[in-house]
DODO-468087 format. One record per residue (C-alpha): x, y, z; residue in three letters. Coordinates in steps of 0.1 Angstrom, whole numbers, padded with zeros to 4 digits, always signed. Example, Ala and Ser with C-alpha at 12.3 -4.5 7.8 and 13.67 -1.06 7.14 Angstrom:
<rs>
+0123-0045+0078ala/+0137-0011+0071ser/
</rs>
This chain:
<rs>
-0559-0178-0313met/-0561-0179-0273gly/-0534-0208-0276glu/-0512-0188-0302leu/-0515-0152-0278ile/-0505-0177-0243tyr/-0475-0194-0262leu/-0465-0159-0272thr/-0468-0148-0239trp/-0450-0171-0224asn/-0422-0170-0245ala/-0416-0131-0239his/-0421-0143-0203arg/-0393-0167-0209leu/-0370-0138-0226lys/-0370-0112-0197val/-0366-0141-0171met/-0334-0151-0190val/-0324-0116-0191met/-0332-0110-0154met/-0309-0141-0150met/-0282-0124-0171leu/-0283-0093-0153ile/-0285-0110-0120val/-0251-0131-0129ser/-0233-0100-0142trp/-0239-0081-0111arg/-0223-0110-0090cys/-0199-0114-0112val/-0189-0076-0112leu/-0197-0067-0076gly/-0223-0038-0081leu/-0245-0048-0052glu/-0248-0020-0033asn/-0227+0005-0055ile/-0243+0038-0063asn/-0222+0048-0091pro/-0223+0088-0099ile/-0219+0108-0131phe/-0186+0129-0136phe/-0198+0161-0129asp/-0211+0149-0093glu/-0179+0141-0075gly/-0150+0142-0103leu/-0125+0165-0115ser/-0098+0169-0145his/-0063+0162-0133leu/-0043+0170-0162phe/-0038+0160-0200gly/-0071+0177-0203glu/-0072+0170-0240ser/-0066+0134-0236asn/-0097+0129-0211leu/-0128+0121-0226ile/-0158+0119-0212arg/-0188+0102-0224ser/-0222+0115-0240pro/-0243+0102-0208asp/-0211+0113-0181asp/-0211+0080-0166arg/-0177+0071-0182ser/-0145+0085-0190val/-0112+0072-0211arg/-0077+0083-0202leu/-0051+0086-0230leu/-0012+0085-0229leu/+0004+0095-0263asp/+0037+0114-0268lys/+0032+0144-0256tyr/+0009+0134-0223thr/-0010+0111-0199gly/-0039+0126-0185ser/-0060+0118-0151gly/-0087+0128-0129phe/-0091+0134-0094ile/-0125+0136-0070ser/-0137+0171-0065ser/-0139+0160-0024ser/-0118+0146+0002met/-0130+0121+0023tyr/-0128+0105+0054gln/-0127+0068+0051his/-0147+0059+0019gly/-0154+0030-0009phe/-0136+0038-0044phe/-0149+0014-0069ser/-0149+0017-0108ser/-0152-0007-0137leu/-0118-0007-0150ile/-0104-0016-0186lys/-0071-0014-0199leu/-0055-0008-0232pro/-0046-0038-0250gly/-0013-0051-0274ala/+0020-0035-0263asn/+0025-0017-0229thr/+0053-0018-0219ala/+0063+0011-0199gly/+0028+0018-0191leu/+0014+0026-0157val/-0027+0029-0150val/-0032+0038-0115ala/-0069+0039-0095phe/-0057+0048-0061tyr/-0064+0073-0031thr/-0040+0102-0015ser/-0033+0132+0003asn/+0002+0144-0010gly/-0015+0175-0024asp/-0024+0190+0011val/-0002+0167+0032phe/+0028+0169+0014val/+0054+0157+0042lys/+0036+0132+0057asn/+0011+0125+0030his/-0017+0090+0032asp/-0020+0071-0001glu/-0036+0036-0009leu/-0026+0024-0045asp/-0036-0001-0072ile/-0015+0001-0099glu/-0014-0018-0131phe/+0021-0027-0148leu/+0021-0028-0185gly/+0038-0053-0205asn/+0056-0062-0238val/+0031-0078-0266glu/+0021-0113-0254gly/+0029-0111-0221lys/+0003-0102-0193pro/-0006-0072-0169trp/+0002-0072-0132arg/-0006-0053-0105phe/+0007-0044-0072gln/-0011-0028-0041thr/+0003-0006-0018asn/-0002+0016+0014met/+0016+0048+0029tyr/+0009+0060+0058gly/+0021+0096+0075asn/+0046+0100+0049gly/+0061+0065+0054ser/+0076+0059+0017thr/+0106+0042+0034asn/+0081+0020+0045arg/+0067+0005+0015gly/+0043-0021+0016arg/+0038-0032-0018glu/+0021-0067-0029glu/+0023-0077-0065arg/-0001-0100-0083tyr/-0011-0114-0121arg/-0047-0116-0129leu/-0067-0147-0139trp/-0085-0130-0167phe/-0068-0102-0196asp/-0082-0070-0182pro/-0079-0055-0217ser/-0104-0076-0229lys/-0133-0060-0206glu/-0144-0039-0180phe/-0136-0054-0143his/-0144-0041-0109arg/-0118-0026-0088tyr/-0122-0012-0054ser/-0108+0002-0022ile/-0125-0001+0009leu/-0107+0016+0039trp/-0119+0024+0070asn/-0113+0032+0106pro/-0098-0009+0116thr/-0094-0021+0079lys/-0089-0017+0041ile/-0094-0040+0014ile/-0089-0041-0020phe/-0113-0060-0041trp/-0113-0074-0078val/-0149-0078-0086asp/-0158-0097-0060asn/-0128-0112-0049val/-0111-0099-0018pro/-0074-0097-0026ile/-0059-0084+0002arg/-0073-0074+0037glu/-0051-0051+0060ile/-0061-0050+0097lys/-0054-0023+0116arg/-0032-0024+0148lys/-0022-0004+0173ala/+0017-0009+0169glu/+0014+0006+0135met/+0010+0040+0147lys/+0012+0063+0122gly/+0013+0040+0092asp/-0018+0035+0091tyr/-0037+0060+0064pro/-0057+0085+0093gln/-0057+0111+0072lys/-0087+0125+0048pro/-0077+0116+0011met/-0091+0120-0025ser/-0097+0094-0053leu/-0072+0097-0085tyr/-0069+0077-0115ala/-0041+0084-0138thr/-0021+0071-0170ile/+0013+0075-0175trp/+0050+0067-0191asp/+0066+0047-0161ala/+0095+0040-0182ser/+0120+0036-0156ser/+0105+0011-0139trp/+0072-0001-0145ala/+0084-0033-0166thr/+0116-0058-0160ser/+0125-0030-0138gly/+0131-0002-0168gly/+0144-0023-0195lys/+0113-0020-0218phe/+0101+0016-0222gly/+0069+0028-0236val/+0066+0022-0277asp/+0047+0054-0292tyr/+0042+0038-0323thr/+0012+0018-0305phe/-0002+0053-0289ser/-0027+0066-0282pro/-0027+0041-0254phe/-0064+0044-0240val/-0079+0034-0202ser/-0115+0032-0198glu/-0131+0040-0163phe/-0166+0035-0156lys/-0199+0033-0126asp/-0174+0050-0107ile/-0187+0051-0071ala/-0176+0070-0039leu/-0192+0063-0009asp/-0175+0078+0025gly/-0174+0107+0044cys/-0168+0141+0031asn/-0146+0165+0048val/-0139+0192+0021ser/-0164+0217+0033glu/-0152+0213+0069ser/-0116+0212+0057leu/-0096+0245+0052thr/-0062+0255+0048thr/-0067+0263+0090asp/-0083+0236+0105thr/-0069+0208+0082arg/-0042+0199+0110asp/-0074+0193+0129asn/-0093+0167+0107tyr/-0100+0144+0140asn/-0122+0169+0155asn/-0145+0160+0120ile/-0175+0139+0128asn/-0176+0114+0108cys/-0191+0087+0129ser/-0224+0081+0105ala/-0202+0076+0078ser/-0178+0054+0097asp/-0204+0037+0105gln/-0220+0022+0072leu/-0185+0015+0060leu/-0179-0007+0087met/-0207-0025+0087thr/-0215-0026+0046ser/-0212-0058+0024asp/-0178-0049+0011tyr/-0159-0045+0045ser/-0172-0077+0053thr/-0152-0109+0036ile/-0177-0139+0038ser/-0161-0175+0039pro/-0163-0180+0006lys/-0150-0150-0003gln/-0117-0156+0026gly/-0110-0189+0006ala/-0113-0173-0029ala/-0088-0143-0013met/-0066-0175-0003arg/-0068-0188-0035arg/-0059-0156-0051phe/-0030-0153-0029arg/-0016-0189-0035glu/-0022-0189-0073arg/-0013-0151-0086tyr/+0007-0130-0055met/+0043-0133-0068tyr/+0061-0107-0043tyr/+0047-0096-0008ser/+0070-0073+0014tyr/+0055-0094+0046cys/+0079-0121+0032tyr/+0110-0098+0021asp/+0132-0103+0052thr/+0162-0089+0029val/+0144-0053+0036arg/+0121-0061+0069tyr/+0142-0084+0090ala/+0111-0085+0113val/+0075-0084+0094pro/+0055-0051+0100pro/+0031-0054+0127pro/+0004-0056+0100glu/+0016-0090+0081cys/+0002-0122+0091val/+0023-0149+0085ile/+0012-0180+0073leu/+0038-0210+0067thr/+0021-0220+0031ala/+0027-0190+0021glu/+0060-0180+0033lys/+0074-0217+0022asp/+0072-0203-0011arg/+0091-0172-0013phe/+0123-0165-0010lys/+0139-0143+0016asp/+0137-0114-0009thr/+0097-0115-0008gly/+0095-0129-0044arg/+0085-0170-0055leu/+0107-0196-0056lys/+0115-0212-0090phe/+0103-0247-0085gly/+0092-0262-0056gly/+0052-0259-0040ser/+0047-0230-0069his/+0056-0255-0095thr/+0031-0277-0082lys/+0006-0253-0083val/+0007-0246-0115his/+0006-0282-0123arg/-0025-0283-0104val/-0042-0252-0119arg/-0036-0264-0160arg/-0054-0298-0145arg/-0080-0279-0132arg/-0083-0260-0168arg/-0085-0290-0184arg/-0112-0303-0163asn/-0134-0277-0164arg/-0146-0241-0175ser/-0151-0222-0141thr/-0128-0193-0131pro/-0101-0205-0107val/-0105-0178-0086val/-0142-0165-0075ser/-0159-0159-0046ala/-0191-0183-0063glu/-0165-0215-0055leu/
</rs>
């Protein structure tokens, strides 16, 4: 009897250990360390398409739908002077041509003529072709000086949740996918107002962008596949909440709001620091999945904007339009990637490699 009890206890202990290892593994993959998810009512509000915004019973997740009548979206209840904005997101599947799902920060409703914005925009595609996405930065209304980059993903974002995050602090901006930093913008004095400096809100939306999102507008939204459902959960908002201090009379004096304590946390947190492994993962991602960069678009910018870091190995892969060349080193990268896929099962982009 004693031996049976001991074996049963050992088996139970083994199960617990396996479960803990799985939990830790998923936390690492999804980048959940030091992230504090909120309930919807804690910091978010409906933006538009209320009937197409569906909150979960536990108030931890929300679905945004697009049908032939309307898209939908939510907004943070407060504005933040710098912050870390993050969510697990799952995108629609099947034919998503013409769709845009966006996770971004902006202050366009408050600073109409000189707004700031940081974007992660997912661009739908025809059935059988993968989602693509782009990141962008606007400062002080600099929409004529867009700083977009476009990429593919190393996974299918419609199959399972992945974490997408934006860090914005006084010295840098980092875009994250899971635990991989995909883009870092370091603030330089030469950028002047082009670096976002005013308080922003967080937004998430799904909408019809048939005029441009897929092949320059060649393929629009096919509503026979609707409703299109995007899901957001474990949303995090960490930063200096300035809504109580920001009024119509004081909004132009946002620099007088004291956010030093919050900024210090944002500048020393794990997600504001790129480790050597994560730096290597970012270089691999950009080498294999970035297919447009404004920094290499010499037709648009004869002189690259001041924040651009021009890497010869990257530059050689792009045309003067900022788009990938056909053939050359990019073809070699594809061949290497295919060989690696055959030879190993680990992801080609991971901060753990």
